[in-house]
DRENDO-691403 format. One record per atom (N, C-alpha, C, O): x, y, z. Coordinates in steps of 0.1 Angstrom, whole numbers, plus 5000, padded with zeros to 4 digits. Example, Ala and Ser with C-alpha at 12.3 -4.5 7.8 and 13.67 -1.06 7.14 Angstrom:
2
513249435078;512349555078;513249675078;514249675085;512849785071;513749895071;512950005079;513450115080;
This chain:
446
490057395288;490257295278;489957345264;490657315255;488957435263;488557495250;489757585246;490057595234;490257665256;491357755252;492557675247;493257715238;492857555253;493957475249;493857425235;494757425227;492657375232;492357325218;492457435208;492957425197;491957555212;492057675203;493457715200;493757745189;494257705211;495657745209;496457645200;497257675192;496057515202;496757405194;496257425179;497057395170;495057465177;494557475164;495257585156;495457575144;495657685163;496357795157;497857775157;498657865153;498357665163;499757635163;500157575150;499657465146;501057645142;501457585129;502157455129;502057375120;502957425140;503657305141;502657185143;502857075137;501757205152;500757095155;499857065143;499656955140;499357175137;498457155126;499157095114;498557015107;500357135112;501157075101;501456935103;501356855094;501856895116;502156755119;500856665118;500956555113;499756725122;498456645121;498156625107;497656515103;498356725098;498056705084;498956605078;498456515070;500256605081;501156505076;500756365080;500856275072;500356355093;499956225098;498756165091;498656045087;497756255089;496556215081;496856175067;496456065062;497756255061;498056225047;498856095046;498656015037;499856075055;500655955055;499755825057;499955725051;498855835067;497955725069;497055695057;496855575053;496655795050;495855775038;496655715027;496155625020;497855765026;498755705015;499055565018;499055475009;499355525031;499655385034;498355295032;498555185027;497255355035;495955275033;495755255018;495355145014;496055355010;495855344995;496855244990;496555164980;498055234995;499055144990;498654994993;498854904985;498054975005;497654845009;496254805003;495954685003;495554904997;494254874992;494254764981;493354674982;495054774971;495054664961;495254524967;494654434963;496254514976;496454384982;495254344991;494954224990;494654434998;493454395005;492254354996;491554254999;492154424985;491054384976;491354254970;490454164968;492654234966;493054104961;492753984971;492253884967;493154014984;492953904994;491453884996;491053764997;490653994995;489253974997;488653894985;487853804987;489053924973;488553854961;489053704962;488253614958;490253684966;490753544967;489953464977;489553344974;489653524988;488853454998;487353424993;486853314996;486853524986;485453504981;485353424968;484353354966;486353434959;486153384946;487053264943;487053214932;487853214952;488753104950;488753014962;488353054973;489252894960;489352794971;490752734969;491252704958;491452714981;492852664981;492952534990;492252525000;493652444985;493952324993;495452294993;496152304983;495952265005;497352235006;497552085009;496852025017;498552025001;498751885001;500151855005;501051864996;500551815017;501951785021;502351655015;501451565012;503651635013;504151505007;503951385016;504051275011;503651405029;503451285037;502051235036;501651125041;501151305029;499751255026;499751175014;500351215004;499051065014;498950975001;498551054989;498951014978;497651154991;497151224979;498251304972;498051344960;499351324978;500451404972;500951334959;501051394948;501151194960;501551124948;500451114938;500751124926;499251104942;498151094933;498051224924;497951224912;498151344932;498051474925;499251494916;499151554905;500451454921;501651464913;501551394899;501851444889;500951264900;500751194887;499751264879;499851264866;498651314885;497651374878;498151504871;497751534859;498951584878;499551704871;500451664860;500551734850;501151544861;502051504851;501351474838;501851484827;500051424839;499251394828;498451524822;497851514812;498451624830;497751754825;498451804813;499651804812;497651864804;498251924792;499252034795;500152054786;499152094806;500152204810;501552144810;502452204806;501652024816;502951964818;503651924805;504851914804;502851914794;503451884781;504151994775;504951984766;503752124779;504452234773;505252314784;505852424781;505152274796;505952344807;507452334805;507952234799;508152434809;509552444808;510252404821;511452364821;509552414832;510152384845;509452254850;508352254854;510252144850;509652014854;510551944864;511751974866;509851854872;510551774882;510451634878;509351584874;511551554879;511551414874;511451314885;512151334895;510551214883;510551104892;510550974883;509750964874;511550894886;511850774877;511350644885;511650624896;510550564877;510150434882;510550334872;510850364861;510550204876;510850094868;509650004865;508949974875;509449964853;508349874849;508949764841;509949774835;508149654841;508549534833;507749544820;506549554820;508449524809;507749534796;508449444786;509749424787;507749384777;508349294767;509249384758;508949494756;510349324753;511249394744;510549444732;509549384727;511049554726;510449614715;510949544702;512149544699;510049474695;510449394683;510849484671;511449434662;510449614672;510749704660;512249734659;512649784649;513049714669;514449744668;515349624667;516549624670;514649504664;515449384662;516549404651;517549334651;516249494641;517149504630;518349584634;519349584626;518449644645;519549714650;520649614654;520449544663;521849614647;522849514651;523449534664;523949444670;523349664669;523849694682;522949654694;523249664706;521749614690;520649594700;520749444705;520549354697;521049424717;521049294723;519749264730;519549304741;518849194723;517549174728;517549074739;518048964737;516949104750;516849004761;515848894757;514948914749;516048774764;515248664760;513848674767;512948604763;513748754777;512448764785;512048914786;512648994779;511148934795;510649074797;511849164802;512749114809;511849284797;512949374800;512449474811;511249514812;513449524819;513149634828;513349764821;514349794816;512249844822;512349974815;512050084824;511150074833;512750204822;512550314831;511250394826;511050414814;510450434835;509350524832;509550654839;509750664851;509550764831;509850894836;508550974838;507650994829;508351024851;507251104854;507651244855;508451284864;507151334846;507551474846;506451554851;505351574844;506551614862;505551694868;506051834870;507251854870;505151934873;505652074875;506652084886;506452024897;507752154883;508852174893;508452274904;507352344903;509252284915;508952384925;508852524919;509652564911;507752594924;507552724919;506052744917;505252664922;505652844909;504252874907;503952844892;504652874883;502752774890;502352734877;500852774875;500052744884;500552834863;499252874860;498652774850;499252764839;497552714853;496852624843;495352634845;494852724852;494652554838;493152554839;492652414843;493252314840;491452424849;490652294851;489252324849;488652404856;488652254840;487252264836;486852414833;485852464837;487752474826;487552614822;487852724832;487752834830;488252684844;488552774855;490152784857;490852684856;490652904859;492052924862;492452854875;491652854885;493552784875;494052714886;495552754888;496352734879;495952794900;497352824903;497852704912;497352674922;499052654907;499652544915;500952594920;501852644913;501152584933;502352624940;502952494945;502352414953;504252474941;504952364946;506252414954;507052474948;506352374966;507452424975;508252304979;507752194981;509552324982;510452214986;511452274996;511952384993;511652205007;512752255016;513552135020;513052025021;514752155023;515752055026;515652025041;515652115049;515651895045;515751855059;517051785062;517551715053;517551805073;518751735077;518451635088;517851665098;518951505086;518751395095;520151345098;520651255091;520851395109;522151355112;523151395101;523251515098;523651295094;524551325083;523951315070;524551345060;522651285069;521951265056;520951385055;520651445064;520551405043;519551505040;518351445032;518551345025;517251515032;516051475025;515251595022;515551705026;514251585014;513451695010;512051675015;511451565016;511351785018;509951785022;509251885012;509651995010;508251835006;507551904996;506051924999;505551865008;505452024993;504052054995;503452114982;504152194975;502352064978;501552114967;500352194971;499652144980;500152314966;499052394969;498252424957;498852484947;497052384956;496152414945;495152524948;494452514958;495152624940;494252744942;493352754929;493852784918;492052724930;491152724919;490352854920;489652874929;490552944909;489753064909;488353034904;488052954896;487453104911;485953084909;485652934911;484752884904;486352874920;486052734923;485252704935;484852804941;485052584938;484252544950;484852424956;485752364951;484352384968;484852264975;484652144966;485452054966;483452144960;483152024951;484152014940;484451904936;484552124935;485552124924;486852064928;487551984921;487352104940;488552054946;488451904948;489351824945;487251854953;487051714956;487051634943;487451524942;486551704932;486551634919;488051614914;488351514908;488851714916;490251704912;490951584920;491651504914;490651584933;491251474941;490751334937;491451244937;489451334934;488851204930;489451154916;489751034915;489651254907;490251214894;491751164896;492151074890;492451234905;493851204907;493951064914;494750984910;492951034923;492950904930;492650794920;493350694920;491650814911;491250714902;492350694891;492650574887;493050794887;494150784877;495450724883;496250684875;495550714896;496750664902;496850514902;497950464903;495750444899;495850294900;495850244886;495250304877;496550134884;496450064871;495050024867;494250004876;494850004854;493549964849;493249824851;492049784851;494249744854;494049594856;493649574870;494149644879;492749474873;492349444887;493549404895;494349324890;493649444907;494749404915;494649454929;493649494934;495749444936;495849474950;496949584952;498049574948;496549694959;497549804962;498249764974;497649744985;499649754973;500449724985;501049854990;501749924984;500849875003;501349985010;502549945019;502449845026;503550025020;504650015029;504950145036;504450245032;505750145046;506150265053;507350325047;508350265045;507150455043;508150535037;508150675043;507150745042;509250715049;509250845055;508350865066;507850975069;508050755073;507250765085;505750765082;504950785091;505350735070;503850735067;503650625056;504550575050;502350585054;502050485044;502150545030;501750655027;502750455021;502950495008;502750374999;503150265002;502150394987;501950294978;503250244972;503950324966;503550114974;504850064970;504749984957;505649984949;503649904955;503549824943;502049794940;501249814949;501849734929;500549694925;500549544920;501249514910;499949454928;499949314925;498749274917;497649314921;498849204906;497749154899;496849074908;497248994916;495549084905;494549004913;494748854910;494748814898;494948784920;495148634918;493848564918;493048584927;493648474908;492448394908;492348304920;493348244924;491148294925;490948214937;491248074935;491647994944;491048024922;491347884919;492747844920;493047734922;493647944920;495047914921;495447904936;496647864939;494647934945;494847924960;494247794964;493047784967;495147694965;494647554968;494947524983;496047484987;493947554992;494147525006;493247405009;492647345000;493247365022;492447255026;491047285023;490647405022;490147185020;488847205016;488047295025;487947275037;487547405019;486647495027;487347605034;486647695039;488647605036;489347705044;489247845038;488947935045;489547855025;489547985018;488148035018;487848155020;487147955014;485747995014;485248045027;484548145028;485647975038;485148015051;485848145055;485148235061;487048165052;487748295055;487148415047;486848515053;486848395035;486148505027;484748535032;484348645034;484048425036;482648455041;482748525055;481948615057;483748495063;483848565076;484248705074;483648795081;485148735064;485448875062;484348955056;484149075059;483648895046;482448965040;481449005051;480849105051;481248905060;480248935070;480749045080;479949125084;482049045082;482549155091;482449285085;481949385091;482749305072;482749435065;481249485064;481049605063;480349395065;478849425063;478249445077;477049465078;478949445088;478349445101;478749555110;478749545122;479149665104;479649785113;478549835122;478849855134;477349845117;476149885125;475949785137;475649835148;476049665134;475749555144;476749575155;476449565167;478049595152;479149615162;478849735170;478949735183;478449845164;478249975171;477049965180;477150015192;475949895176;474749885185;475049805198;474449835208;476049715197;476349625208;477549675216;477949605226;478149785211;479349835218;480549745218;481349745227;480649675207;481849585205;482849655196;482449705185;484149655199;485149715190;485049655176;485049525175;484949735166;484749695153;486149665146;486649745138;486649555151;487949515145;487949355144;487249285151;488849305135;488949165133;490349125131;491149195124;490749015138;492148965137;492248825133;491448745138;493248785125;493448655121;494948615123;495748695120;495148495127;496548435128;496648325118;495948225119;497448335108;497748225098;499048165103;500148235103;499048035106;500247975110;500447835103;499447775099;501647795102;501947675096;503447675091;504047775092;503947565086;505247555081;505547655069;504547705063;506847685066;507047765055;506547705042;506547585040;506147795033;505747745019;504347695019;504047615010;503547725028;502147675028;501147785023;499947755023;501647895019;500747995013;500148095022;499048145019;500748135033;500148235042;500048375036;498948425036;501148425031;501148555025;500248555012;499548655010;500348455004;499648444992;498148444995;497348504987;497748385005;496348385009;495848525012;494748555008;496648595020;496248735023;496048815010;495048895009;496948805001;496848884989;495648844980;495048924974;495448714980;494248664972;492948714978;492048754971;492848714992;491648764998;491448914996;490348954993;492548984997;492449134994;492049164980;491249254978;492549084970;492149104957;490649074955;489949144947;490148974961;488748934960;487849034966;486749064961;488249094977;487449184984;487649334980;487049424985;488649354971;488949484966;489349584977;488949694977;490349534985;490949614995;492449614993;492949534986;493049715000;494549724999;495149645011;494549595020;496449625009;497249555020;498449645024;499249685016;498449675037;499549745043;500449655050;500149595060;501649635045;502649545050;503549615060;504249715056;503549575072;504249645083;505349555088;505149445093;506549615087;507749535092;508149605105;508349725107;508249515115;508749565129;510249545131;510749585141;510949495121;512349465123;513149585118;513949585108;513049695126;513849815123;514049895136;513149905144;515349935138;515650015149;514950155149;514750215159;514550195137;513850325135;512450315139;511750425141;511950195141;510550175144;510450175160;510950085166;509650275165;509450275180;508050255183;507150245174;507750235195;506350215199;505450335195;504250315191;505950455196;505250575192;504950575177;503850605172;506050545169;505850535155;504850425151;504050445142;504950315157;504050205154;502550245157;501750215148;502350305168;500950345171;500450445161;499250445157;501350545157;500850645147;500550585134;499550615128;501350485130;501050415117;499850335117;499050345108;499550265128;498350185129;497150275129;496050245123;497250385137;496150475138;495850545124;494650575121;496850565116;496750625103;496450535092;496550565080;496150405095;495950305084;494750355076;493650385081;494950355062;493750395054;492650305055;492750185058;491450355052;490250275052;490350165041;491050175032;489550055043;489549945034;490949895031;491349865020;491749875042;493049825041;493349715051;493049735063;493849605047;494249495056;495649525061;496549555053;495849515074;497149535080;497849395081;497249305088;498949375075;499649245075;501049265082;501849345078;501149175092;502449175100;502949025098;502348935104;504049005091;504548875088;505548835098;506348915103;505648705100;506648645109;506748715122;507848755126;505648735128;505648815140;506448755152;506848825161;506648625151;507448555162;508848595161;509648575171;509348635149;510748675148;511148805154;512348835155;510148885158;510449015164;510949005178;511749095183;510548895185;510948885199;511848765202;511648655196;512848785210;513748675214;512948565221;513148445219;512048605230;511148515237;509748585237;509548685230;508948545246;507548595245;507548745250;506548815247;508448795257;508348925263;509549015259;509449135259;510648965255;511849045253;512049075238;511948985230;512349195235;512449235221;513849205216;514849215223;513949175203;515249155197;515949295197;515349395197;517349285196;518149405197;517949495185;518249615185;517549435173;517549515161;516249595159;516149665149;515349595168;514049665167;513749745179;514149705190;513149855177;512749945189;511349925194;510850005202;510649825189;509249795192;509249695204;509949595204;508449725214;508249635225;506849565224;506049605216;506749455231;505449385230;504349465235;503249465229;504449535246;503449625251;503049725241;501849765239;504049785234;503849885224;503049825212;502149895207;503349705208;502549635198;501149615202;500149635194;500949565214;499549535219;498749665220;497549665216;499349775225;498649905225;498249955212;497250015210;499149935202;498949985188;497749905182;496949965174;497649775185;496649695178;495249725183;494349725175;495149745196;493749765201;493749865213;492949855222;494549975212;494550085222;493350165220;492450145211;493250275228;492050355228;491950435215;490850475211;493050455208;493050535195;492950445183;493050495172;492950305185;492950215174;491750235164;490650265169;492050235151;491050255141;489950155141;490250035141;488750195140;487650105138;487550055124;487950115115;487149925123;487049865109;488349805105;488449765093;489349795114;490649745110;490649595109;490049525118;491249535099;491449395098;492949365098;493749425091;493249275107;494649245110;494949095106;494149005110;496049075099;496548935096;497948925102;498849005098;498148835111;499448795116;499848665110;499048575109;501148645106;501648515101;502748475109;503548555114;502948345111;504048285119;504248145115;503248075111;505448095116;505747955114;505747885127;505747755127;505747955138;505847895151;504847965161;505248055169;503647925160;502647985169;502847965184;502448045192;503647865187;503947835202;504847935208;504947945220;505548015199;506448115204;505848245207;506448335213;504548265204;503848385205;503348405220;502848305226;503448525225;502848555238;501348535238;500748585229;500748475248;499348455248;498548585248;497448595242;499148695253;498448825252;498348875238;497348945235;499248835229;499148885215;498048815207;497448875198;497748695211;496848615203;495548575211;494848485207;495348655221;494048635229;492848675221;493048755211;491648615224;490448665217;490248815218;490448865229;489848875208;489749025207;490849085199;490649185192;492049025200;493149065191;493248965180;493349015168;493148845182;493148745172;491848665174;491648585183;490848685164;489548615165;489548485159;488748395163;490348455149;490448325142;491848285140;492748365136;492148155143;493448105141;493247995130;492447905131;493948015119;493847925107;495147865105;496147925102;495147735105;496447655102;496447625087;495547565082;497547655081;497847615067;498947515068;500147555069;498547395067;499547285069;500147235056;499947305045;500947135056;501447075044;500447025035;499247005039;500746995023;499846965012;499246825015;499946735019;497946815012;497246685013;497246634998;497346704989;496946504996;496846454983;495746524975;495846544963;494646554982;493546624975;493946764970;493646804959;494746834978;495246964974;496146954962;496147034953;497046854962;497946834951;497146804938;497546844928;496146724939;495246694928;494646824922;494646844910;494046904931;493447024926;494447124920;494047184910;495647134925;496647224920;497047164906;497347244897;497247034905;497546974892;496547014881;496947054870;495246994885;494247024875;494247174871;493947204860;494447254881;494447404878;495647434869;495447514860;496747384871;497947414863;497747374848;498147444839;497147254846;497047204832;495647214826;495347144817;494847304832;493547334826;493747394812;494547474810;492947344803;492947404789;494047344781;494247384769;494847254786;495947194778;495347094768;494247054769;496147064758;495746974747;495846834751;496646754747;494946794760;494946654765;493546624769;492746704773;493146504767;491746454769;491446474784;492246434793;490246534788;489946554802;490046424810;490446434822;489646314804;489746184812;491146154815;491446104826;492046174805;493446144807;494046244818;494946204826;493646364817;494146464827;493646424841;494446434850;492446384843;492046334856;492846214860;493146204872;493146124851;493946014855;495346054859;495845994869;495946144852;497246194856;497246264870;498146244878;496146344872;496046414885;495846314896;496446334907;495046204894;494946104904;496246034907;496546014919;496946004897;498245934899;499246024907;499945974915;499246154903;500146244910;499746254925;500546254933;498446274927;497946284941;498246164949;498546174961;498046044944;498245924951;499745904956;499945834966;500645974950;502045964954;502546074963;503746074967;501646164967;502046274976;501946224990;500846184995;503046214998;502946175012;502246275020;502646395020;501246245028;500546345037;501546415047;502446345052;501346545049;502046615059;503546605057;504346595067;504046615045;505446605043;505946715034;507046765035;505146765025;505546865015;504646985015;503446975016;505247105014;504447225013;503947244999;504447194989;502947334998;502347364985;503347434976;503247424964;504247504982;505247584974;506147484966;506547504955;506447364973;507347264966;506547204955;507147174944;505247174957;504447114946;504347214934;504447174923;504147334938;503947434927;505247444919;505247454907;506447444926;507647454919;507947334910;508447344899;507547214915;507647094907;506747104894;507247074883;505547154895;504647174884;505147284874;505047264862;505847384879;506347484871;507547434862;507647464851;508247344868;509347284860;508847194848;509547184838;507647144850;507047064840;505747124834;504747054831;505647264834;504447324830;503947294816;502747324813;504747254808;504347214794;504247064792;503947014781;504346984803;504346844801;503746774813;504446734823;502346764814;501746714825;502046564827;502046514839;502446494817;502746354818;504046344827;504146254836;505046424824;506246424832;506046464846;506546414856;505146564848;504846624861;504246514870;504446504882;503446434864;502646324871;503546214875;503346144885;504646184868;505446064870;506846094876;507446004883;507446214873;508846234877;508746274892;507846334897;509846244899;509846274914;510146424916;510746494908;509746464928;510146604932;511546604935;512046514942;512346704930;513746704931;514246724945;513446784953;515346664948;515946684962;516146834964;516646904956;515846874976;516047014980;514747094980;514747214983;513647034975;512347104975;511847114990;512447064999;510747184991;510347225004;509647105012;508547085010;510447045020;509946945029;510346985043;510947095045;510046905053;510246945067;511746975070;512047065077;512646895064;514046915065;514746855054;514246775046;516046895052;516846845041;517046695042;517146625032;517046635055;517246495057;516046415051;516146295048;514846485050;513646415046;513446415031;512546355025;514346495024;514146515010;514246385002;513446354993;515246305005;515546184998;514346074999;513946024989;513846055012;512745965013;511546015005;510745924999;511246145004;510146194996;510346164981;509446124974;511646174977;511946144963;511646004960;511045964950;512045914969;511845774967;510345744966;509945654958;509545804975;508145784975;507545824961;506545764957;508045934955;507445984943;507945914931;507445944920;508945824932;509445764920;508345684913;507545614919;508445674900;507445604892;507545454895;508545394895;506345404898;506245264901;506445174889;506445054889;
């Protein structure tokens, strides 16, 4: 063996090849060294977070980046257009070509954020690199885009990234109190609109109904430990039922505004909605969010058979609402005009804990709504009470919905005297069109 090694050592071909191999390996290592050093420094001195567009934080960070001073001087921008309602600009009244609308105008709002590519900016004095990528997806004959934002903060920390996300989340909501409405877009929850917080005084239900509902929800939200100690699923379900126009959806929005939670409105009337998609959406429901499913009786032809226009089955809905993966702390509101059409399995205790009937207006409800509408008007309080009593005395019990009374008061919002004495017009919300005329006769001034 020693003789073999000695002979190879004196072999010019072997020694030359060995030298070239060593030199080549050394050169390759030196070429990769800057990249390795850079990767090492990036791992040690920076932190990176990837935000896909299906995550709610993508929109928050996009808006936050649009407000960053970098976006004001950037040359590569991506446009997102939204529509807002704003009063007409009085400064351009002098323009003869300007046709000023009589009411609020719809105005485009342009959101200019960094375009796909790499962008270098700063955050709290630290360099930050933003990578925005976009790729095209094909769905049958249509196409869509999938995007991703990657934030890399140099000399940053996890706390700094969380501060960015917290700022973006806080800046994404309007400054006025209200309710964030979520809908399904692209297979995930997305903020669709912002509803102003509705005063509880404007929600005129039967005496004590709204207060009892709020007390029940407040108690539920404060009892997570109690549920856990006793091994009870920490979920709450409500069924709001009654004729159309009795305030079922309005009640949910008012409750959400009072409790400072969001509302996720889920529509089951789509062929694209399957049992699997439904379960995924319910499991991914954000915290502090009420799940609202309206007109649930319309999804099924009967108690067990699904309508042809939707891909959701009753068993799929039941499993999504309280399956093994169902989110703890979830609050569910179901609304229906026909509770008798619902399968007993859907509204059994455990899925629906409280059934609340919102019936037609009572004279007392009509009186309270009248006083709410005309509070602060230039009329003596005693006279206002007299008009409210007169109006309430003429409301037939169990005949008219609150929506019809509200519409009647809106027509006379500047004249409480007329509202108290003029009849509700034919075609307002009564049980049927055949009953409209008798109601009018009842309300006519004596």
